[in-house]
VOPAGU-2260 file (C-alpha; in pm, 1 decimal, decimal comma):
REM VOPAGU-2260
SITE   aa  ch    i         X         Y         Z
SITE  MET   A    0    1997,6   -9600,9    7579,7
SITE  GLN   A    1    1842,9   -9652,7    7210,7
SITE  SER   A    2    1538,8   -9663,2    7106,5
SITE  TYR   A    3    1558,3  -10026,9    6955,8
SITE  GLU   A    4    1731,8  -10144,9    7354,3
SITE  LYS   A    5    1425,6   -9955,0    7530,3
SITE  LEU   A    6    1167,6  -10101,5    7298,4
SITE  LEU   A    7    1362,6  -10494,6    7378,6
SITE  ALA   A    8    1346,5  -10404,3    7756,9
SITE  GLN   A    9     962,8  -10282,8    7688,7
SITE  TYR   A   10     842,2  -10617,4    7594,9
SITE  ASP   A   11    1114,0  -10799,3    7757,7
SITE  ASP   A   12     863,7  -10975,6    8024,8
SITE  GLU   A   13     593,1  -11036,0    7793,4
SITE  ILE   A   14     813,5  -11227,4    7461,0
SITE  VAL   A   15    1073,8  -11361,2    7414,2
SITE  ILE   A   16    1306,3  -11102,0    7107,4
SITE  GLU   A   17    1642,4  -11217,9    6944,0
SITE  GLU   A   18    1849,9  -11137,4    6651,0
SITE  THR   A   19    1933,2  -11397,5    6377,9
SITE  ASN   A   20    2062,1  -11466,7    6053,8
SITE  LEU   A   21    1699,7  -11522,1    5860,4
SITE  LYS   A   22    1643,0  -11643,8    5519,2
SITE  LYS   A   23    1668,6  -11337,4    5204,5
SITE  GLY   A   24    1437,8  -11103,3    5219,2
SITE  LEU   A   25    1310,9  -11181,2    5542,7
SITE  SER   A   26    1382,6  -10831,3    5794,9
SITE  GLY   A   27    1214,4  -11053,7    6084,3
SITE  LEU   A   28     925,8  -11297,0    6215,3
SITE  TYR   A   29     672,4  -11303,9    6472,1
SITE  LEU   A   30     620,9  -11709,7    6566,0
SITE  GLY   A   31     429,5  -11694,2    6897,1
SITE  GLU   A   32     589,5  -11596,9    7187,1
SITE  ILE   A   33     920,8  -11497,6    6994,7
SITE  ILE   A   34    1020,2  -11247,3    6744,9
SITE  LEU   A   35    1305,6  -11297,4    6520,7
SITE  ILE   A   36    1529,4  -10994,7    6371,5
SITE  GLU   A   37    1815,5  -11059,4    6101,8
SITE  LYS   A   38    2121,6  -10925,2    6280,9
SITE  ARG   A   39    2259,6  -10810,8    6010,0
SITE  LEU   A   40    2058,8  -10533,3    5946,2
SITE  ASN   A   41    2087,1  -10163,4    6061,0
SITE  SER   A   42    1989,8  -10030,5    6390,8
SITE  VAL   A   43    1711,2   -9824,7    6206,5
SITE  ASN   A   44    1564,8  -10078,3    6034,2
SITE  LYS   A   45    1617,5  -10332,8    6313,6
SITE  LEU   A   46    1357,0  -10037,3    6541,2
SITE  GLU   A   47    1136,6  -10022,6    6229,2
SITE  THR   A   48    1120,4  -10409,3    6200,7
SITE  LEU   A   49    1074,2  -10445,1    6567,6
SITE  TYR   A   50     781,0  -10190,2    6574,5
SITE  GLU   A   51     617,9  -10433,0    6287,0
SITE  GLU   A   52     686,3  -10761,0    6493,8
SITE  ILE   A   53     547,1  -10648,4    6849,3
SITE  ALA   A   54     238,1  -10535,8    6600,9
SITE  HIS   A   55     180,8  -10911,5    6479,7
SITE  HIS   A   56     259,2  -10986,2    6835,2
SITE  LEU   A   57     -26,4  -10797,6    6946,2
SITE  ILE   A   58    -330,2  -10829,2    6685,6
SITE  THR   A   59    -208,6  -11160,2    6541,9
SITE  TYR   A   60    -323,6  -11501,1    6543,2
SITE  GLY   A   61    -221,3  -11775,2    6406,5
SITE  ASP   A   62      28,2  -11816,7    6031,6
SITE  ILE   A   63     -40,9  -11559,8    5807,7
SITE  ARG   A   64     265,9  -11629,8    5611,6
SITE  ASP   A   65      74,6  -11741,3    5310,9
SITE  GLN   A   66      -1,8  -11383,1    5191,6
SITE  THR   A   67    -234,7  -11570,2    4915,5
SITE  LYS   A   68    -551,2  -11573,1    5158,1
SITE  MET   A   69    -690,4  -11251,6    5175,9
SITE  LEU   A   70    -781,2  -11256,3    5596,3
SITE  ASN   A   71    -375,2  -11328,8    5597,2
SITE  ARG   A   72    -289,5  -10990,5    5402,4
SITE  LYS   A   73    -572,3  -10819,6    5640,8
SITE  PHE   A   74    -325,3  -10909,1    5930,4
SITE  GLU   A   75      -7,5  -10773,6    5745,7
SITE  LEU   A   76    -161,0  -10431,7    5699,8
SITE  LYS   A   77    -303,7  -10441,2    6041,0
SITE  ALA   A   78      12,6  -10459,8    6180,4
SITE  ARG   A   79     190,3  -10254,1    5947,8
SITE  ARG   A   80     -68,1   -9999,5    6051,5
SITE  LEU   A   81       2,8  -10060,9    6440,1
SITE  GLY   A   82     369,0  -10079,3    6393,9
SITE  SER   A   83     352,1   -9701,2    6227,2
SITE  GLU   A   84     134,4   -9585,0    6473,3
SITE  LEU   A   85     397,0   -9724,7    6761,8
SITE  ALA   A   86     712,4   -9633,2    6599,2
SITE  VAL   A   87     551,0   -9241,3    6528,1
SITE  SER   A   88     268,5   -9181,1    6738,6
SITE  LEU   A   89      36,8   -8855,0    6784,4
SITE  ASP   A   90     230,1   -8837,5    7153,5
SITE  GLY   A   91     522,0   -8843,3    6984,1
SITE  LEU   A   92     425,1   -8618,6    6734,5
SITE  ILE   A   93     343,3   -8369,4    7001,2
SITE  ASP   A   94     668,2   -8397,5    7209,5
SITE  ALA   A   95     884,9   -8354,9    6855,3
SITE  PHE   A   96     660,0   -8011,1    6834,4
SITE  HIS   A   97     774,9   -7929,0    7185,7
SITE  HIS   A   98    1175,2   -7980,8    7093,1
SITE  GLY   A   99    1139,9   -7785,1    6830,4
SITE  VAL   A  100    1152,3   -8061,4    6489,8
SITE  LYS   A  101    1102,8   -7861,3    6223,6
SITE  ASN   A  102    1164,3   -8065,9    5904,5
SITE  LEU   A  103    1113,9   -8461,3    5790,9
SITE  TYR   A  104    1511,9   -8506,3    5821,4
SITE  GLU   A  105    1495,7   -8421,7    6227,1
SITE  ILE   A  106    1162,4   -8592,1    6275,2
SITE  SER   A  107    1319,4   -8940,3    6148,3
SITE  GLN   A  108    1652,3   -8846,9    6352,0
SITE  TYR   A  109    1401,3   -8783,3    6668,6
SITE  PHE   A  110    1200,3   -9110,7    6649,0
SITE  ASP   A  111    1530,1   -9329,7    6530,4
SITE  VAL   A  112    1340,1   -9452,5    6222,2
SITE  SER   A  113    1377,8   -9339,4    5853,2
SITE  GLU   A  114    1215,3   -9119,4    5707,0
SITE  LYS   A  115    1014,6   -9324,4    5449,6
SITE  CYS   A  116     911,4   -9472,3    5788,8
SITE  ILE   A  117     788,7   -9120,3    5875,6
SITE  LEU   A  118     563,1   -9074,7    5542,9
SITE  ASN   A  119     441,0   -9427,2    5592,6
SITE  ALA   A  120     348,0   -9331,9    5957,9
SITE  LEU   A  121     191,7   -8956,6    5853,0
SITE  ASN   A  122       7,8   -9167,3    5506,4
SITE  HIS   A  123    -172,8   -9405,1    5771,1
SITE  TYR   A  124    -273,0   -9147,9    5959,5
SITE  LYS   A  125    -404,3   -8902,0    5698,6
SITE  MET   A  126    -606,4   -9237,6    5609,3
SITE  LYS   A  127    -745,9   -9273,4    5960,6
SITE  TYR   A  128    -840,0   -8907,8    6034,2
SITE  GLY   A  129    -848,8   -8692,8    5740,4
SITE  LEU   A  130    -596,8   -8437,0    5649,2
SITE  ASP   A  131    -580,0   -8327,1    6061,0
SITE  VAL   A  132    -680,2   -8460,1    6377,1
SITE  TYR   A  133    -769,4   -8278,0    6715,6
SITE  TYR   A  134    -562,6   -8489,1    6994,1
SITE  LYS   A  135    -478,5   -8393,1    7404,6
SITE  GLY   A  136    -561,3   -8007,0    7296,1
SITE  TYR   A  137    -369,3   -8020,1    6978,2
SITE  VAL   A  138    -454,3   -7971,3    6602,8
SITE  ILE   A  139    -251,5   -8213,3    6414,8
SITE  LYS   A  140    -182,5   -8106,2    6046,8
SITE  PHE   A  141     -65,1   -8405,9    5837,7
SITE  GLU   A  142      -3,8   -8204,6    5497,8
SITE  PRO   A  143     228,8   -8010,0    5556,2
SITE  LEU   A  144     329,8   -8185,6    5862,9
SITE  GLN   A  145     213,2   -7874,2    6163,5
SITE  VAL   A  146     100,1   -7932,9    6550,1
SITE  PHE   A  147     -90,7   -7619,8    6711,8
SITE  GLU   A  148    -194,5   -7578,9    7076,4
SITE  HIS   A  149    -583,8   -7548,6    7083,0
SITE  TYR   A  150    -709,7   -7320,2    7284,2
SITE  ASN   A  151   -1078,9   -7257,8    7341,5
SITE  TRP   A  152   -1167,4   -6876,3    7394,1
SITE  GLU   A  153   -1494,2   -6907,6    7545,4
């Protein structure tokens, strides 16, 4: 099963997710308990869009389509950041390290997302944590991307 189908199945009991033709320029839309995904997108773009719309489901309330309002822009930014974390988690980076993933292309293939999505997630993590983070016994460096097991030599 592909990542898109796995993500659909994961949220199947929680929210209705439909593929449909959306207005030009829209790839996805969160409407309360329904997520609409543009069906003409390729599988990578569908997955990336679904991550962001699920993030809206998890943290957004109300209609935030009017992006001239600062609060709506904040919700949009928070959803994009959470969507990045859902798509490329720190646990996932550690798993990729254990599977021998070595470069940006391989990472994008491992997560089934675009290289741009990987770079956005890494930039988000750099803004959130700095150049590296200690996480579950690993040091993850974001520039350049490296994962190390951390040993306590006491």
